[in-house]
C-alpha distance (Angstrom), angle and dihedral (degrees) to the residues before:
residue distance angle dihedral
M1 . . .
L2 3.80 . .
Y3 3.81 91.9 .
T4 3.80 90.3 51.3
K5 3.81 91.0 52.9
I6 3.78 91.0 48.0
A7 3.82 91.8 49.1
L8 3.80 92.3 48.1
Y9 3.82 90.8 48.2
R10 3.83 90.6 51.3
A11 3.80 89.2 49.0
S12 3.79 89.2 52.5
L13 3.81 90.5 52.5
L14 3.81 90.5 50.4
A15 3.82 92.4 45.3
D16 3.80 90.1 56.4
N17 3.81 93.4 52.0
L18 3.82 111.1 108.1
G19 3.81 94.2 -138.4
I20 3.80 92.1 50.8
R21 3.79 91.2 48.2
L22 3.79 91.1 50.6
C23 3.80 90.7 51.0
A24 3.79 90.3 48.4
A25 3.82 89.6 50.6
A26 3.79 90.6 50.2
V27 3.80 91.0 53.1
M28 3.80 92.6 45.9
V29 3.83 98.1 51.7
M30 3.80 100.3 83.1
P31 3.84 97.2 38.5
S32 3.83 87.4 49.7
A33 3.77 88.9 56.5
L34 3.82 88.5 53.2
V35 3.79 92.3 48.3
F36 3.79 100.1 42.9
L37 3.82 106.3 29.5
L38 3.79 106.3 33.8
P39 3.83 96.4 59.6
V40 3.80 86.7 55.1
L41 3.78 90.0 52.8
A42 3.80 89.7 47.9
L43 3.79 91.4 51.4
L44 3.78 92.6 48.7
G45 3.76 89.6 49.6
A46 3.75 103.5 -127.0
P47 3.82 108.4 -159.6
D48 3.78 95.3 -119.4
D49 3.81 99.7 33.4
A50 3.81 91.4 124.2
M51 3.80 87.7 68.7
L52 3.82 93.8 55.8
P53 3.81 116.5 98.3
G54 3.77 115.4 -115.7
V55 3.80 97.3 20.4
P56 3.78 109.5 134.2
V57 3.74 120.0 -118.7
H58 3.79 112.0 -98.0
D59 3.78 100.0 -124.1
G60 3.79 96.8 137.6
S61 3.79 96.5 -112.5
A62 3.74 122.9 131.4
I63 3.82 93.3 -134.9
W64 3.80 91.9 87.5
A65 3.80 91.6 52.1
L66 3.81 91.7 49.7
L67 3.80 91.0 45.2
S68 3.80 91.7 50.2
F69 3.82 90.0 49.2
A70 3.81 91.4 49.3
L71 3.81 91.1 48.2
G72 3.79 89.2 50.7
I73 3.81 91.4 52.9
G74 3.78 91.4 47.1
F75 3.77 94.2 49.4
A76 3.82 92.6 44.6
A77 3.79 89.1 53.1
A78 3.81 90.8 47.7
W79 3.79 91.4 52.7
M80 3.79 90.5 46.8
R81 3.82 89.7 52.7
I82 3.80 90.3 49.2
V83 3.82 93.4 49.2
F84 3.80 99.4 39.8
T85 3.79 115.9 63.3
G86 3.80 122.9 -139.4
G87 3.80 94.2 -96.8
R88 3.80 92.0 58.2
L89 3.77 91.8 48.3
L90 3.79 92.8 49.7
R91 3.81 92.2 51.2
R92 3.82 92.4 50.9
P93 3.84 110.7 51.1
G94 3.80 93.3 -178.7
L95 3.77 91.8 55.7
R96 3.81 91.0 46.2
R97 3.82 91.2 51.4
F98 3.81 92.1 48.9
V99 3.80 92.3 48.3
T100 3.81 92.3 47.3
A101 3.79 93.5 47.4
G102 3.80 92.7 42.5
L103 3.78 92.4 51.5
G104 3.81 89.9 50.5
V105 3.81 90.8 49.5
G106 3.80 89.0 47.8
I107 3.79 93.1 53.5
V108 3.81 92.3 50.4
A109 3.82 91.5 45.8
I110 3.81 93.6 49.7
V111 3.81 91.6 48.7
L112 3.82 89.8 50.3
E113 3.80 91.4 46.0
L114 3.77 91.7 51.4
A115 3.79 91.2 48.3
L116 3.81 93.8 48.8
L117 3.79 98.1 39.3
P118 3.82 111.8 116.8
A119 3.80 114.7 -115.7
T120 3.77 100.5 -116.1
E121 3.78 128.4 130.5
S122 3.83 95.9 -108.7
Q123 3.78 91.4 46.2
Q124 3.82 92.3 53.4
D125 3.82 89.6 66.2
A126 3.77 90.3 54.4
G127 3.78 89.5 46.5
W128 3.81 92.7 56.0
L129 3.80 90.8 48.9
L130 3.79 91.0 49.6
L131 3.80 90.6 47.7
A132 3.84 90.4 54.3
S133 3.78 90.2 48.7
L134 3.81 89.9 49.1
A135 3.79 89.3 58.7
V136 3.81 91.7 48.9
I137 3.81 94.0 46.5
A138 3.82 91.3 48.3
F139 3.81 89.8 51.2
L140 3.79 91.4 48.2
L141 3.80 90.9 49.0
A142 3.81 90.7 51.5
G143 3.79 89.4 48.2
T144 3.81 91.3 50.3
L145 3.79 94.0 47.4
G146 3.80 91.8 47.4
Q147 3.80 96.7 55.8
P148 3.77 112.6 122.1
R149 3.76 112.1 -110.7
T150 3.80 101.9 -134.7
D151 3.79 91.9 178.8
R152 3.84 89.2 67.1
L153 3.79 98.8 46.8
H154 3.80 101.0 82.6
R155 3.78 103.0 35.5
I156 3.75 118.5 130.3
């Protein structure tokens, strides 16, 4: 258990580094476009939206809508963790809880999306982008969980 706490603390130190956050932002740009823009194109019914990578299959089920919503929450939480440093998150417990829960929802949604993604050539590109974002979101979640809780240090 001690090694886990040490590893999470080190991840939190890395997640607060500006260079690491800029690299995480660079990796998250293109998957964010898939997550935020392509569902809008699918809703508007672009004529060739079936050719776009990452667009869910139109089978009439609500699972794709829920999955897109969960991906949106996860990516929004990831961007909030990239933008807000550890000190800001520690001072605002509500924001920290939302970011932690959103990152967890994002990890589950990406794993489900990768499992349900059809195996076509255009979808493989989206799968690789989502896999890269899964690594970034998992790292950001570890960094958020490993933040030292200074409000609990001096309690009697």
